[in-house]
Structure formats: C-alpha cells, structure tokens
Backbone as CSV, one residue per row, in Angstrom:
resi,resn,N_x,N_y,N_z,CA_x,CA_y,CA_z,C_x,C_y,C_z
1,MET,-18.658,44.965,11.703,-17.782,43.851,12.067,-18.295,43.179,13.333
2,HIS,-18.643,43.975,14.302,-19.129,43.404,15.545,-20.447,42.711,15.362
3,ARG,-21.243,43.167,14.316,-22.528,42.526,14.089,-22.366,41.095,13.583
4,LEU,-21.242,40.774,12.924,-21.034,39.416,12.369,-20.534,38.430,13.414
5,ALA,-20.050,38.916,14.555,-19.481,38.019,15.553,-20.471,36.997,16.076
6,PRO,-21.706,37.388,16.452,-22.652,36.360,16.929,-22.946,35.304,15.869
7,LEU,-23.027,35.730,14.595,-23.302,34.764,13.522,-22.165,33.760,13.368
8,ALA,-20.935,34.234,13.476,-19.776,33.337,13.356,-19.759,32.331,14.499
9,VAL,-20.118,32.794,15.701,-20.139,31.894,16.845,-21.186,30.807,16.648
10,LEU,-22.349,31.227,16.075,-23.423,30.272,15.846,-23.008,29.221,14.824
11,VAL,-22.390,29.644,13.724,-21.943,28.687,12.690,-20.906,27.739,13.259
12,LEU,-19.962,28.255,14.021,-18.931,27.412,14.613,-19.556,26.383,15.560
13,GLY,-20.545,26.792,16.323,-21.198,25.871,17.253,-21.933,24.759,16.528
14,LEU,-22.609,25.118,15.438,-23.323,24.110,14.666,-22.360,23.115,14.037
15,GLY,-21.210,23.594,13.558,-20.222,22.698,12.957,-19.668,21.709,13.969
16,GLN,-19.389,22.200,15.174,-18.881,21.307,16.207,-19.918,20.257,16.612
17,ALA,-21.184,20.674,16.641,-22.256,19.725,16.997,-22.381,18.636,15.934
18,ALA,-22.263,19.063,14.667,-22.359,18.074,13.585,-21.186,17.097,13.643
19,LEU,-19.981,17.636,13.943,-18.807,16.766,14.044,-18.959,15.783,15.190
20,ALA,-19.489,16.235,16.305,-19.686,15.350,17.442,-20.705,14.260,17.127
21,ALA,-21.746,14.650,16.352,-22.753,13.649,15.970,-22.128,12.586,15.080
22,ASP,-21.234,13.034,14.150,-20.562,12.066,13.279,-19.701,11.110,14.090
23,LEU,-19.019,11.614,15.084,-18.125,10.771,15.870,-18.897,9.774,16.717
24,ASN,-20.144,10.026,17.005,-20.938,9.142,17.868,-21.833,8.181,17.091
25,VAL,-21.645,8.097,15.743,-22.467,7.179,14.947,-22.134,5.735,15.335
26,ALA,-23.145,4.952,15.609,-22.928,3.554,16.020,-22.406,2.736,14.840
27,PRO,-21.424,1.837,15.035,-20.918,0.996,13.936,-21.989,0.032,13.441
28,ALA,-21.825,-0.377,12.161,-22.777,-1.325,11.573,-22.704,-2.646,12.337
29,PRO,-23.844,-3.293,12.570,-23.829,-4.574,13.308,-23.071,-5.646,12.545
30,ALA,-22.353,-6.489,13.279,-21.595,-7.574,12.647,-22.557,-8.604,12.052
31,ALA,-22.109,-9.242,10.944,-22.925,-10.263,10.300,-23.173,-11.425,11.263
32,VAL,-24.395,-11.887,11.308,-24.766,-12.983,12.192,-24.565,-14.303,11.456
33,LEU,-23.720,-15.172,11.992,-23.467,-16.465,11.360,-24.633,-17.413,11.608
34,PRO,-24.901,-18.303,10.652,-25.964,-19.295,10.878,-25.593,-20.220,12.026
35,ASN,-26.591,-20.729,12.692,-26.385,-21.587,13.855,-26.441,-23.047,13.416
36,TRP,-25.282,-23.749,13.463,-25.203,-25.153,13.072,-25.287,-26.107,14.261
37,ASN,-25.376,-25.585,15.460,-25.402,-26.441,16.643,-26.643,-27.340,16.660
38,GLY,-26.446,-28.600,17.070,-27.592,-29.457,17.310,-27.569,-30.765,16.549
39,PHE,-28.579,-31.572,16.816,-28.737,-32.863,16.165,-29.448,-32.698,14.826
40,TYR,-29.214,-33.663,13.939,-29.904,-33.669,12.646,-30.059,-35.110,12.174
41,ILE,-31.014,-35.305,11.267,-31.242,-36.612,10.655,-31.747,-36.376,9.239
42,GLY,-31.430,-37.312,8.322,-31.845,-37.096,6.947,-31.641,-38.315,6.064
43,VAL,-31.804,-38.099,4.767,-31.694,-39.158,3.766,-30.710,-38.725,2.690
44,HIS,-30.184,-39.718,1.941,-29.245,-39.415,0.862,-29.417,-40.407,-0.275
45,ALA,-28.902,-40.024,-1.450,-28.911,-40.893,-2.634,-27.800,-40.433,-3.560
46,GLY,-27.272,-41.383,-4.355,-26.201,-41.006,-5.267,-25.721,-42.171,-6.100
47,ALA,-24.547,-41.984,-6.683,-23.930,-42.985,-7.553,-22.645,-43.497,-6.928
48,ALA,-22.283,-44.751,-7.274,-21.088,-45.373,-6.710,-20.404,-46.222,-7.762
49,TRP,-19.100,-46.348,-7.636,-18.346,-47.271,-8.479,-17.194,-47.835,-7.650
50,GLN,-16.800,-49.066,-7.969,-15.762,-49.721,-7.177,-14.614,-50.184,-8.064
51,SER,-13.462,-50.386,-7.433,-12.251,-50.769,-8.161,-12.348,-52.219,-8.614
52,PRO,-11.594,-52.588,-9.646,-11.602,-53.979,-10.121,-10.358,-54.750,-9.685
53,PRO,-10.275,-55.190,-8.436,-9.088,-55.943,-8.006,-9.052,-57.318,-8.658
54,ASP,-7.892,-57.915,-8.646,-7.758,-59.273,-9.180,-8.304,-60.288,-8.185
55,TRP,-8.990,-61.292,-8.710,-9.425,-62.432,-7.922,-8.676,-63.660,-8.410
56,ASN,-8.649,-64.704,-7.589,-7.889,-65.889,-7.962,-8.676,-67.171,-7.715
57,PHE,-8.410,-68.134,-8.584,-8.941,-69.482,-8.435,-7.750,-70.429,-8.386
58,PHE,-7.784,-71.407,-7.464,-6.659,-72.304,-7.315,-7.157,-73.732,-7.115
59,ASP,-6.606,-74.640,-7.902,-6.899,-76.071,-7.763,-5.672,-76.731,-7.147
60,PRO,-5.730,-77.175,-5.896,-4.549,-77.749,-5.243,-4.053,-79.025,-5.907
61,SER,-4.900,-79.682,-6.687,-4.445,-80.886,-7.394,-3.643,-80.545,-8.637
62,GLY,-3.731,-79.285,-9.078,-3.017,-78.873,-10.287,-3.718,-79.217,-11.581
63,ALA,-4.932,-79.737,-11.532,-5.620,-80.163,-12.752,-6.197,-78.991,-13.531
64,PHE,-6.815,-78.016,-12.835,-7.462,-76.887,-13.492,-6.719,-75.597,-13.177
65,GLY,-6.772,-74.664,-14.102,-6.149,-73.372,-13.892,-6.995,-72.258,-14.495
66,ALA,-7.059,-71.083,-13.813,-7.792,-69.925,-14.307,-7.412,-68.727,-13.452
67,LYS,-7.581,-67.519,-14.017,-7.329,-66.292,-13.266,-8.435,-65.300,-13.587
68,MET,-8.984,-64.693,-12.540,-10.055,-63.722,-12.700,-9.468,-62.326,-12.543
69,THR,-9.213,-61.649,-13.644,-8.594,-60.332,-13.619,-9.645,-59.255,-13.828
70,GLY,-9.587,-58.212,-12.991,-10.540,-57.116,-13.134,-10.297,-56.333,-14.411
71,THR,-11.374,-55.998,-15.108,-11.253,-55.280,-16.376,-12.116,-54.032,-16.438
72,ALA,-12.991,-53.796,-15.486,-13.892,-52.652,-15.543,-14.220,-52.184,-14.139
73,ASN,-14.798,-50.988,-14.034,-15.230,-50.459,-12.756,-16.733,-50.680,-12.606
74,PRO,-17.155,-51.643,-11.802,-18.587,-51.830,-11.597,-19.225,-50.568,-11.030
75,GLN,-20.377,-50.222,-11.571,-21.083,-49.021,-11.142,-22.465,-49.372,-10.630
76,GLY,-23.001,-48.524,-9.774,-24.327,-48.758,-9.225,-24.826,-47.534,-8.489
77,GLY,-25.902,-47.703,-7.776,-26.486,-46.618,-7.013,-26.446,-46.897,-5.528
78,VAL,-26.565,-45.837,-4.729,-26.634,-45.966,-3.278,-27.762,-45.072,-2.765
79,GLY,-28.318,-45.454,-1.646,-29.337,-44.643,-0.999,-29.484,-45.072,0.438
80,GLY,-29.741,-44.114,1.336,-29.839,-44.495,2.728,-30.175,-43.339,3.636
81,ILE,-29.793,-43.476,4.889,-30.102,-42.492,5.920,-28.824,-42.130,6.666
82,GLN,-28.842,-40.957,7.309,-27.720,-40.509,8.125,-28.246,-39.654,9.253
83,GLY,-27.429,-39.529,10.297,-27.767,-38.680,11.426,-26.509,-38.278,12.156
84,GLY,-26.555,-37.139,12.853,-25.354,-36.704,13.546,-25.596,-35.503,14.440
85,PHE,-24.488,-34.919,14.908,-24.536,-33.765,15.798,-23.421,-32.802,15.414
86,ASN,-23.731,-31.498,15.393,-22.759,-30.450,15.102,-22.539,-29.575,16.327
87,TRP,-21.295,-29.130,16.505,-20.939,-28.165,17.547,-20.171,-27.026,16.896
88,GLN,-20.705,-25.808,16.995,-20.100,-24.631,16.370,-19.295,-23.849,17.400
89,PHE,-18.092,-23.399,17.000,-17.230,-22.680,17.938,-16.381,-21.668,17.179
90,ALA,-15.877,-20.686,17.867,-14.790,-19.765,17.522,-14.900,-18.779,16.361
91,PRO,-15.988,-18.206,15.922,-17.361,-18.732,15.984,-17.775,-19.408,14.678
92,ALA,-16.861,-19.462,13.681,-17.252,-19.930,12.347,-16.791,-21.346,12.034
93,TRP,-16.302,-22.072,13.039,-15.846,-23.438,12.807,-16.853,-24.428,13.383
94,VAL,-16.954,-25.569,12.726,-17.940,-26.576,13.125,-17.255,-27.925,13.261
95,LEU,-17.505,-28.592,14.373,-17.003,-29.934,14.633,-18.219,-30.841,14.823
96,GLY,-18.190,-32.029,14.224,-19.355,-32.890,14.328,-19.026,-34.361,14.222
97,VAL,-20.030,-35.174,14.486,-19.951,-36.626,14.309,-21.168,-37.050,13.506
98,GLU,-20.996,-38.121,12.711,-22.104,-38.585,11.876,-22.003,-40.085,11.664
99,GLY,-23.149,-40.742,11.626,-23.241,-42.147,11.260,-24.216,-42.301,10.115
100,ASP,-23.969,-43.266,9.230,-24.867,-43.460,8.096,-24.853,-44.913,7.640
101,ILE,-25.848,-45.272,6.850,-25.908,-46.565,6.191,-26.495,-46.354,4.804
102,SER,-25.871,-46.987,3.797,-26.297,-46.854,2.405,-26.530,-48.232,1.821
103,TRP,-27.716,-48.473,1.322,-27.967,-49.696,0.584,-27.456,-49.522,-0.835
104,SER,-26.842,-50.573,-1.391,-26.089,-50.444,-2.633,-26.543,-51.456,-3.678
105,SER,-26.397,-51.073,-4.953,-26.659,-51.990,-6.065,-25.367,-52.370,-6.788
106,LEU,-24.216,-52.189,-6.112,-22.930,-52.527,-6.725,-22.784,-54.039,-6.854
107,ALA,-22.455,-54.508,-8.053,-22.282,-55.939,-8.294,-21.124,-56.131,-9.270
108,ASP,-20.111,-56.873,-8.845,-18.942,-57.190,-9.673,-19.047,-58.655,-10.080
109,ASN,-19.353,-58.912,-11.366,-19.541,-60.272,-11.873,-18.496,-60.563,-12.951
110,ARG,-17.823,-61.713,-12.843,-16.769,-62.055,-13.803,-16.868,-63.520,-14.209
111,ALA,-16.478,-63.775,-15.445,-16.434,-65.149,-15.969,-15.144,-65.314,-16.748
112,ASN,-14.602,-66.541,-16.743,-13.344,-66.773,-17.441,-13.264,-68.217,-17.908
113,HIS,-12.352,-68.429,-18.885,-12.111,-69.774,-19.386,-11.282,-70.566,-18.379
114,VAL,-11.415,-71.853,-18.440,-10.678,-72.756,-17.558,-9.743,-73.607,-18.412
115,LEU,-8.502,-73.745,-17.950,-7.522,-74.597,-18.619,-7.356,-75.905,-17.855
116,ILE,-7.146,-76.974,-18.602,-6.820,-78.269,-17.999,-5.319,-78.466,-18.105
117,ASN,-4.680,-78.642,-16.962,-3.233,-78.811,-16.928,-2.848,-80.265,-17.236
118,PRO,-1.623,-80.509,-17.707,-1.194,-81.865,-18.094,-0.816,-82.739,-16.908
119,VAL,-1.796,-82.921,-15.987,-1.584,-83.819,-14.843,-2.878,-84.582,-14.628
120,PRO,-2.798,-85.772,-14.068,-4.026,-86.509,-13.790,-4.814,-85.866,-12.660
121,VAL,-6.119,-85.920,-12.767,-6.983,-85.404,-11.710,-7.190,-86.511,-10.689
122,PRO,-6.959,-86.234,-9.401,-7.029,-87.304,-8.393,-8.455,-87.635,-7.977
123,PHE,-9.305,-87.929,-8.949,-10.644,-88.406,-8.608,-10.525,-89.853,-8.112
124,THR,-11.590,-90.332,-7.531,-11.579,-91.712,-7.049,-11.431,-92.704,-8.199
125,SER,-11.759,-92.251,-9.431,-11.644,-93.136,-10.599,-10.241,-93.153,-11.175
126,GLY,-9.379,-92.161,-10.773,-8.053,-92.055,-11.364,-8.104,-91.510,-12.784
127,LEU,-9.171,-90.804,-13.155,-9.351,-90.297,-14.514,-8.315,-89.229,-14.830
128,ALA,-7.729,-89.241,-16.022,-6.787,-88.217,-16.474,-7.414,-87.466,-17.641
129,LEU,-7.260,-86.151,-17.651,-7.849,-85.325,-18.694,-6.775,-84.820,-19.651
130,ILE,-7.165,-84.414,-20.821,-6.246,-83.924,-21.850,-5.900,-82.474,-21.575
131,PHE,-4.643,-82.087,-21.794,-4.180,-80.722,-21.559,-4.784,-79.765,-22.576
132,GLY,-5.155,-78.526,-22.116,-5.660,-77.490,-23.010,-6.903,-76.833,-22.449
133,PRO,-7.547,-75.962,-23.246,-8.778,-75.308,-22.791,-9.872,-76.337,-22.525
134,CYS,-10.605,-76.105,-21.488,-11.705,-77.004,-21.127,-12.980,-76.486,-21.784
135,ALA,-13.393,-77.127,-22.860,-14.561,-76.660,-23.617,-15.850,-76.822,-22.848
136,THR,-15.874,-77.724,-21.900,-17.102,-77.990,-21.147,-17.085,-77.335,-19.766
137,CYS,-16.079,-76.457,-19.522,-15.935,-75.825,-18.209,-16.265,-74.337,-18.275
138,SER,-16.760,-73.809,-17.188,-16.951,-72.365,-17.029,-16.704,-71.994,-15.577
139,LEU,-16.104,-70.821,-15.380,-15.817,-70.342,-14.029,-16.428,-68.954,-13.867
140,ARG,-17.261,-68.800,-12.864,-17.883,-67.512,-12.579,-17.657,-67.162,-11.107
141,MET,-17.290,-65.882,-10.873,-17.143,-65.372,-9.511,-17.797,-63.998,-9.447
142,ASN,-18.405,-63.683,-8.332,-18.960,-62.337,-8.165,-18.889,-61.899,-6.714
143,ALA,-18.957,-60.593,-6.526,-18.983,-59.975,-5.201,-19.977,-58.819,-5.269
144,ASN,-21.049,-58.912,-4.532,-22.105,-57.906,-4.531,-22.078,-57.140,-3.212
145,THR,-21.851,-55.837,-3.283,-21.866,-55.000,-2.084,-23.314,-54.685,-1.738
146,GLU,-23.798,-55.281,-0.653,-25.197,-55.117,-0.256,-25.431,-53.765,0.424
147,TRP,-24.532,-53.376,1.337,-24.661,-52.072,1.974,-23.306,-51.578,2.467
148,LEU,-23.201,-50.260,2.627,-22.038,-49.580,3.189,-22.490,-48.771,4.396
149,SER,-21.641,-48.731,5.425,-21.973,-47.957,6.613,-20.706,-47.299,7.145
150,SER,-20.859,-46.212,7.884,-19.684,-45.533,8.421,-20.030,-44.768,9.686
151,ALA,-18.997,-44.540,10.505,-19.053,-43.650,11.661,-17.895,-42.678,11.482
152,ARG,-18.211,-41.383,11.293,-17.195,-40.415,10.872,-17.213,-39.163,11.742
153,GLY,-16.061,-38.512,11.791,-15.984,-37.169,12.314,-16.068,-36.172,11.168
154,ARG,-16.513,-34.937,11.467,-16.571,-33.870,10.450,-15.950,-32.609,11.031
155,PHE,-15.232,-31.867,10.172,-14.627,-30.604,10.583,-14.769,-29.628,9.428
156,GLY,-15.368,-28.457,9.706,-15.615,-27.540,8.612,-15.629,-26.086,9.029
157,TYR,-15.775,-25.233,8.012,-15.797,-23.770,8.192,-17.087,-23.225,7.600
158,THR,-17.783,-22.414,8.364,-18.997,-21.763,7.877,-18.860,-20.260,8.072
159,GLY,-18.659,-19.558,6.993,-18.519,-18.118,7.071,-18.881,-17.468,5.757
160,TRP,-19.534,-18.241,4.887,-19.822,-17.732,3.543,-21.177,-18.263,3.064
161,GLN,-22.118,-17.352,2.856,-23.400,-17.675,2.224,-24.130,-18.864,2.863
162,ASN,-24.157,-18.887,4.183,-24.870,-19.968,4.897,-24.380,-21.371,4.497
163,THR,-23.120,-21.491,4.130,-22.573,-22.754,3.618,-21.475,-23.264,4.531
164,LEU,-21.517,-24.565,4.797,-20.485,-25.247,5.574,-19.623,-26.060,4.621
165,LEU,-18.333,-25.749,4.552,-17.366,-26.526,3.780,-16.618,-27.431,4.751
166,TYR,-16.555,-28.734,4.477,-16.049,-29.648,5.494,-15.252,-30.802,4.889
167,VAL,-14.463,-31.426,5.742,-13.802,-32.703,5.449,-14.322,-33.705,6.475
168,THR,-14.238,-34.991,6.127,-14.798,-36.015,6.994,-14.003,-37.299,6.869
169,GLY,-14.024,-38.137,7.899,-13.313,-39.401,7.850,-13.619,-40.257,9.065
170,GLY,-13.425,-41.571,8.892,-13.686,-42.465,10.006,-13.620,-43.919,9.598
171,VAL,-14.321,-44.760,10.346,-14.322,-46.194,10.110,-15.519,-46.549,9.234
172,ALA,-15.355,-47.599,8.396,-16.406,-48.005,7.463,-16.606,-49.514,7.507
173,TRP,-17.809,-49.933,7.154,-18.143,-51.350,7.046,-18.823,-51.596,5.702
174,ALA,-18.612,-52.788,5.160,-19.280,-53.193,3.920,-19.799,-54.611,4.092
175,ASN,-21.055,-54.808,3.727,-21.640,-56.140,3.733,-21.614,-56.659,2.300
176,ILE,-20.963,-57.811,2.092,-20.685,-58.298,0.745,-21.195,-59.724,0.602
177,GLU,-21.844,-59.986,-0.516,-22.273,-61.346,-0.853,-21.301,-61.902,-1.888
178,TYR,-20.677,-63.062,-1.585,-19.707,-63.697,-2.474,-20.303,-64.975,-3.063
179,ASN,-20.031,-65.194,-4.345,-20.460,-66.418,-5.021,-19.369,-66.861,-5.989
180,ALA,-19.194,-68.170,-6.120,-18.256,-68.734,-7.096,-18.782,-70.082,-7.556
181,VAL,-18.696,-70.315,-8.864,-19.135,-71.587,-9.436,-18.167,-71.990,-10.531
182,LEU,-17.581,-73.171,-10.407,-16.858,-73.797,-11.508,-17.705,-74.978,-11.961
183,ASN,-18.126,-74.930,-13.205,-19.025,-75.950,-13.731,-18.328,-76.743,-14.833
184,GLU,-18.339,-78.058,-14.695,-17.883,-78.971,-15.748,-19.118,-79.751,-16.190
185,SER,-19.649,-79.385,-17.355,-21.000,-79.801,-17.727,-21.173,-81.308,-17.836
186,THR,-20.101,-82.043,-18.095,-20.254,-83.488,-18.241,-20.026,-84.251,-16.948
187,ILE,-19.471,-83.579,-15.932,-19.125,-84.282,-14.695,-19.872,-83.710,-13.491
188,GLY,-19.711,-82.402,-13.219,-20.329,-81.808,-12.045,-19.845,-80.393,-11.849
189,GLN,-19.952,-79.887,-10.629,-19.558,-78.504,-10.367,-19.048,-78.327,-8.947
190,SER,-18.280,-77.228,-8.782,-17.828,-76.763,-7.483,-18.457,-75.389,-7.266
191,SER,-19.150,-75.205,-6.147,-19.816,-73.923,-5.915,-19.736,-73.537,-4.444
192,VAL,-19.675,-72.223,-4.204,-19.648,-71.705,-2.843,-20.378,-70.365,-2.846
193,SER,-21.114,-70.075,-1.776,-21.856,-68.826,-1.655,-21.948,-68.453,-0.176
194,PHE,-21.636,-67.202,0.152,-21.723,-66.766,1.544,-21.802,-65.252,1.598
195,ASN,-22.188,-64.733,2.741,-22.339,-63.306,2.977,-21.560,-62.936,4.230
196,THR,-20.809,-61.819,4.168,-20.013,-61.421,5.319,-19.887,-59.904,5.369
197,THR,-19.563,-59.372,6.538,-19.352,-57.936,6.726,-17.873,-57.679,6.991
198,LYS,-17.283,-56.755,6.222,-15.870,-56.430,6.340,-15.703,-54.976,6.769
199,ILE,-14.551,-54.684,7.395,-14.287,-53.356,7.931,-13.185,-52.667,7.130
200,GLY,-13.221,-51.331,7.103,-12.206,-50.538,6.422,-12.249,-49.108,6.929
201,TRP,-11.913,-48.161,6.071,-11.944,-46.753,6.462,-12.523,-45.915,5.323
202,VAL,-12.927,-44.685,5.653,-13.553,-43.801,4.678,-13.101,-42.371,4.943
203,VAL,-12.854,-41.623,3.858,-12.562,-40.188,3.938,-13.379,-39.482,2.868
204,GLY,-13.566,-38.179,3.029,-14.335,-37.459,2.028,-14.371,-35.972,2.295
205,THR,-15.136,-35.270,1.458,-15.300,-33.828,1.581,-16.665,-33.450,1.039
206,GLY,-17.143,-32.260,1.414,-18.446,-31.849,0.931,-18.764,-30.412,1.278
207,ALA,-19.932,-29.981,0.809,-20.452,-28.647,1.100,-21.916,-28.789,1.492
208,GLU,-22.317,-28.088,2.565,-23.691,-28.160,3.055,-24.259,-26.752,3.179
209,TRP,-25.463,-26.575,2.667,-26.109,-25.272,2.646,-27.296,-25.268,3.593
210,MET,-27.382,-24.229,4.432,-28.502,-24.089,5.345,-29.599,-23.308,4.634
211,ALA,-30.544,-24.045,4.054,-31.619,-23.409,3.300,-32.555,-22.636,4.218
212,THR,-32.866,-23.207,5.383,-33.635,-22.546,6.434,-32.963,-22.921,7.753
213,PRO,-33.365,-22.341,8.869,-32.733,-22.730,10.141,-32.834,-24.217,10.458
214,ASN,-33.738,-24.949,9.789,-33.905,-26.370,10.074,-33.621,-27.290,8.900
215,ILE,-33.497,-26.768,7.687,-33.309,-27.588,6.493,-31.884,-27.421,5.970
216,LEU,-31.140,-28.544,5.894,-29.755,-28.553,5.414,-29.683,-29.413,4.151
217,ILE,-29.024,-28.886,3.137,-28.868,-29.610,1.868,-27.384,-29.705,1.558
218,ARG,-26.925,-30.907,1.185,-25.488,-31.090,0.957,-25.190,-31.898,-0.293
219,ALA,-23.955,-31.759,-0.767,-23.367,-32.625,-1.791,-22.006,-33.044,-1.272
220,GLU,-21.677,-34.348,-1.421,-20.413,-34.815,-0.865,-19.835,-35.977,-1.664
221,TYR,-18.527,-36.154,-1.475,-17.780,-37.259,-2.086,-17.156,-38.074,-0.962
222,LEU,-17.280,-39.427,-1.048,-16.713,-40.320,-0.047,-15.914,-41.421,-0.731
223,TYR,-14.768,-41.733,-0.143,-13.894,-42.801,-0.637,-13.796,-43.873,0.442
224,TYR,-14.331,-45.070,0.151,-14.290,-46.198,1.076,-13.170,-47.149,0.662
225,ASN,-12.283,-47.467,1.584,-11.253,-48.472,1.345,-11.576,-49.677,2.223
226,ILE,-12.061,-50.741,1.576,-12.418,-51.951,2.320,-11.171,-52.824,2.362
227,SER,-10.270,-52.456,3.259,-8.930,-53.053,3.298,-8.900,-54.414,3.964
228,ASN,-10.027,-54.860,4.476,-10.075,-56.157,5.145,-10.989,-57.125,4.397
229,ALA,-11.152,-56.881,3.076,-12.090,-57.687,2.287,-11.420,-58.835,1.555
230,ASN,-10.154,-59.116,1.851,-9.479,-60.246,1.226,-9.996,-61.535,1.876
231,VAL,-10.778,-62.299,1.134,-11.409,-63.491,1.714,-11.122,-64.711,0.842
232,ASN,-11.126,-65.860,1.474,-10.909,-67.127,0.794,-12.044,-68.086,1.120
233,ALA,-12.380,-68.918,0.154,-13.381,-69.961,0.367,-12.990,-71.159,-0.480
234,SER,-13.459,-72.321,-0.092,-13.113,-73.520,-0.845,-14.332,-74.412,-0.986
235,ALA,-14.346,-75.180,-2.072,-15.439,-76.126,-2.322,-14.925,-77.193,-3.282
236,PRO,-15.219,-78.459,-3.045,-14.755,-79.528,-3.942,-15.574,-79.574,-5.225
237,LEU,-15.016,-80.205,-6.231,-15.763,-80.500,-7.443,-16.580,-81.753,-7.175
238,CYS,-17.882,-81.578,-7.051,-18.757,-82.697,-6.742,-19.297,-83.301,-8.038
239,LEU,-19.010,-84.588,-8.227,-19.324,-85.267,-9.469,-20.676,-85.959,-9.374
240,ASN,-20.961,-86.756,-10.340,-22.230,-87.473,-10.313,-22.182,-88.608,-9.290
241,ALA,-23.225,-89.366,-9.234,-23.346,-90.400,-8.192,-22.269,-91.461,-8.281
242,VAL,-21.680,-91.634,-9.467,-20.658,-92.667,-9.645,-19.340,-92.241,-9.025
243,PHE,-18.932,-90.986,-9.262,-17.601,-90.532,-8.856,-17.585,-89.837,-7.491
244,GLY,-18.699,-89.263,-7.023,-18.688,-88.534,-5.761,-17.972,-87.200,-5.892
245,CYS,-17.328,-86.748,-4.809,-16.644,-85.452,-4.808,-15.133,-85.647,-4.850
246,ALA,-14.441,-84.657,-5.443,-12.992,-84.692,-5.530,-12.379,-84.649,-4.131
247,VAL,-11.187,-85.197,-4.022,-10.508,-85.244,-2.721,-10.089,-83.853,-2.277
248,PHE,-9.530,-83.048,-3.206,-9.009,-81.722,-2.867,-9.994,-80.646,-3.315
249,PRO,-10.455,-79.782,-2.413,-11.393,-78.721,-2.819,-10.679,-77.593,-3.558
250,PHE,-11.399,-76.936,-4.455,-10.876,-75.753,-5.134,-10.888,-74.577,-4.164
251,ALA,-9.957,-73.636,-4.365,-9.873,-72.446,-3.514,-10.200,-71.207,-4.345
252,TYR,-11.010,-70.310,-3.771,-11.401,-69.065,-4.420,-10.963,-67.901,-3.535
253,ASN,-10.412,-66.861,-4.150,-9.916,-65.711,-3.396,-10.462,-64.417,-3.988
254,TRP,-11.032,-63.557,-3.118,-11.481,-62.214,-3.491,-10.587,-61.195,-2.788
255,SER,-10.113,-60.188,-3.523,-9.145,-59.230,-2.980,-9.840,-58.031,-2.328
256,ASP,-9.018,-57.234,-1.597,-9.483,-55.950,-1.071,-9.952,-55.064,-2.223
257,TYR,-10.823,-54.103,-1.909,-11.295,-53.207,-2.962,-11.691,-51.872,-2.353
258,ASN,-11.981,-50.899,-3.204,-12.445,-49.603,-2.727,-13.688,-49.179,-3.492
259,VAL,-14.455,-48.320,-2.868,-15.693,-47.796,-3.449,-15.653,-46.276,-3.363
260,GLN,-16.026,-45.615,-4.455,-16.154,-44.165,-4.465,-17.624,-43.803,-4.627
261,VAL,-18.071,-42.835,-3.840,-19.483,-42.458,-3.816,-19.603,-40.946,-3.981
262,VAL,-20.497,-40.528,-4.859,-20.904,-39.125,-4.973,-22.397,-39.092,-4.679
263,ARG,-22.811,-38.282,-3.703,-24.210,-38.301,-3.300,-24.689,-36.928,-2.845
264,VAL,-25.986,-36.756,-2.850,-26.628,-35.562,-2.303,-27.481,-36.004,-1.121
265,ALA,-27.713,-35.060,-0.194,-28.444,-35.417,1.026,-29.254,-34.225,1.511
266,GLY,-30.325,-34.527,2.196,-31.124,-33.520,2.868,-31.276,-33.897,4.333
267,ASN,-31.108,-32.923,5.233,-31.192,-33.157,6.671,-32.175,-32.202,7.314
268,TYR,-32.776,-32.670,8.390,-33.595,-31.796,9.245,-32.833,-31.599,10.551
269,LYS,-32.546,-30.329,10.893,-31.816,-30.009,12.123,-32.818,-29.633,13.221
270,PHE,-32.682,-30.281,14.355,-33.597,-30.059,15.461,-33.194,-28.814,16.261
C-alpha cells in the first residue's frame, strides 16, 4: 500500500498540470474585418429606363389641339465614372461620400395627330380652317437625357464575406435636350429646340465586394427623381413668305420624370 503512494502523487500532479495547461490556452484570434477606409475612383456601366409622363401642346389661338400622352418606358444604357471616400468605424460600419456622372442614351420620342378646332386661325390673312383631323399636320416632341450626375452619402455594414451592404442618397442633376416640331406641310411649321440641366434627388442601395485590398466590385440600383424638369417653351407657326409668322406662338410643356438605373462598377481604393 505504501509503495503505491508515490505513484498516486505523481498521477495527481500530472493531472493538475494538464488542467492548468488547458486553462491557459489562448483564445482564437478575432476575425479581422476588411479595411474600407480611404479614397477610391472607378468606372460603371448599366441599363436605365425612365417614366412616361404626359406632355402637352397648347395653341393660345384655339385653332389646333393635341395631347402627348406617355405610353411606354424609354430604355437605354448608361456609363460613366465615380469617386468617393469611405470612413470605417465601430468597427463594421462604413460612412462615405460619392460623386458620379453617367452619360446616357435615354431618348423619349413621341408623335401625335393634330386636330383643327372650329375657330378661325388669326393669321394675317384671316384664313379659317375646317374643323377635324389635320391631314397635313404632324406633331413631334422628344426629351433626350444626355447625362445624369449625383452627389450622395453612403451608409453601410461590412461584416460578412468582405462585402459592404449599403444605402445611398443625395442630390441629382440631369442634362436634357428638348425638341418639338409642329409641321403643317402646306403652310409651314413651329419648332423649338434647347438643352438645359435640371435638379432633383436620388436614392438607392447596393452591395460592394472587396476582391483585393485595392479592388472593389459592386452592383447597385439608383432611383433618380428629376422633380424640377417641368419646362415650357413656345414658338410661332412660321408660314411661307406671303403669310409670315402667326401672331400667337404655340406652347409646349414637358413634365417631371424619373429614371431608374441598374449598374455594375469597379473601383480602385488608394
């Protein structure tokens, strides 16, 4: 019995040493989040479509009548550049700012029949026309979005598979080319053409993947509301050399509209 005592003491000592070693095992290192801090610049491309708001044509003399009603969603492509800055905090949240410009192929073109109302047209000749559809008349209006631009804030969460999930929003601008032509083939035409930049707002969401510490790849959706695009223009019906131009110019109206964009982008982070 006494011979087993030293052996028991040895086994007990080894067990306590093993238990102490287990208690002193260092915890597994915490996962290291990707670093989104810094400036970046890149390019993007995608598809776009815009709403079909109603446009209006008005003849103050009451001689002609027509209405340009939207019937389809014009579609096109976009492509451009963007740049911005990200600040990562707390530690998986990201706050940023971004500016971009997209050149666009969006074009909304419409044509409609023109009616002649049962009133005399106040031309210098005092000519009166017959009531009904104008077989020799055509009315065309279009609005071409040349480019879209925005200055936006971004707020997102990065804690999964090197991916930043974010929402974004800010102020937007659209450069639009407007054209309108009312043609009366036997007499003359009224036409107007101009280009202007309008302001609105934009919101969206997206996901961005950090492929390498410097290469960022994203997919995003943006909704542009060009709420200040309601514009008016006027032009008289200019006749041949005998009659000259009508006293009262025709009025053309283009309504506010919105554009939806789905695009992919690649950025280089400095």
